[in-house]
C-alpha positions in Angstrom: -4.3 -13.1 -21.3 -5.1 -11.7 -17.9 -2.8 -9.7 -15.6 -3.4 -9.3 -11.5 -2.9 -5.7 -10.5 -2.3 -5.2 -6.5 -2.3 -1.5 -5.1 -1.7 -1.2 -1.5 -1.5 2.3 0.9 -2.9 4.9 3.0 -6.7 5.3 1.9 -7.3 8.3 -0.1 -10.1 9.9 -2.6 -9.7 8.7 -6.0 -7.2 5.3 -5.9 -9.6 2.9 -8.0 -10.2 6.0 -10.4 -6.9 6.7 -11.1 -6.0 2.8 -11.6 -8.7 2.4 -13.5 -7.9 5.4 -16.0 -4.6 4.2 -16.4 -6.5 0.9 -17.4 -8.8 2.5 -19.7 -5.9 4.5 -21.3 -4.0 1.4 -22.3 -7.1 -0.8 -22.8 -6.7 -3.3 -20.2 -10.2 -4.2 -19.6 -11.1 -4.6 -15.7 -12.4 -8.1 -15.5 -12.8 -8.4 -11.4 -11.9 -6.2 -8.8 -12.0 -6.3 -4.8 -10.8 -3.6 -2.6 -11.1 -3.1 1.3 -10.4 -0.2 3.5 -8.8 -1.6 6.8 -8.9 1.4 9.2 -6.7 4.0 7.4 -5.1 1.3 4.7 -6.5 0.8 1.2 -6.2 -2.8 -0.4 -7.2 -3.8 -3.8 -6.5 -6.3 -6.5 -7.9 -6.2 -9.9 -8.0 -8.9 -12.4 -7.9 -7.3 -16.1 -7.8 -8.6 -19.3 -4.3 -7.7 -21.7 -5.6 -8.9 -24.7 -6.1 -5.6 -26.4 -3.2 -3.6 -24.5 -1.7 -0.6 -26.8 1.9 -1.1 -25.4 3.9 -4.2 -24.5 3.3 -5.5 -21.1 6.5 -4.8 -19.7 5.6 -0.7 -20.2 2.3 -1.0 -18.9 4.0 -2.5 -15.8 6.3 0.7 -15.8 3.4 2.8 -16.0 1.4 1.3 -13.1 5.0 1.3 -11.0 4.9 5.1 -11.5 1.3 5.7 -10.9 2.1 3.7 -7.3 5.3 6.1 -6.9 3.5 9.2 -7.6 0.6 8.6 -5.4 2.3 7.3 -2.7 1.3 3.7 -3.0 2.7 0.3 -3.9 1.2 -1.0 -7.1 2.3 -4.2 -8.6 1.6 -5.5 -11.7 1.9 -9.7 -12.5 1.3 -11.4 -15.7 -1.1 -14.3 -14.9 1.6 -16.7 -15.9 3.5 -15.7 -13.4 1.2 -15.3 -11.0 -0.4 -18.7 -11.3 3.5 -20.3 -10.9 3.7 -18.2 -7.7 0.7 -19.8 -6.4 1.0 -23.7 -7.2 1.7 -25.9 -4.6 
């Protein structure tokens, strides 16, 4: 199974490193990543494989939310099933 992680906020050094470190810590494997800086704003979308998570998915979501709050970022983590359902026509 996969999850989609989005990160939006003011650009600063180390955002990708911080998000990647948390993914690695909980065994969420990064499958794809796209990031852009628009003026002073940072935006990223990551697709991660969550089959080997070391915690329940809801706990991983909470950790990612906390990472965002601690760094002044909006970090959203959504299971691929929910993401797919939201984007069906």
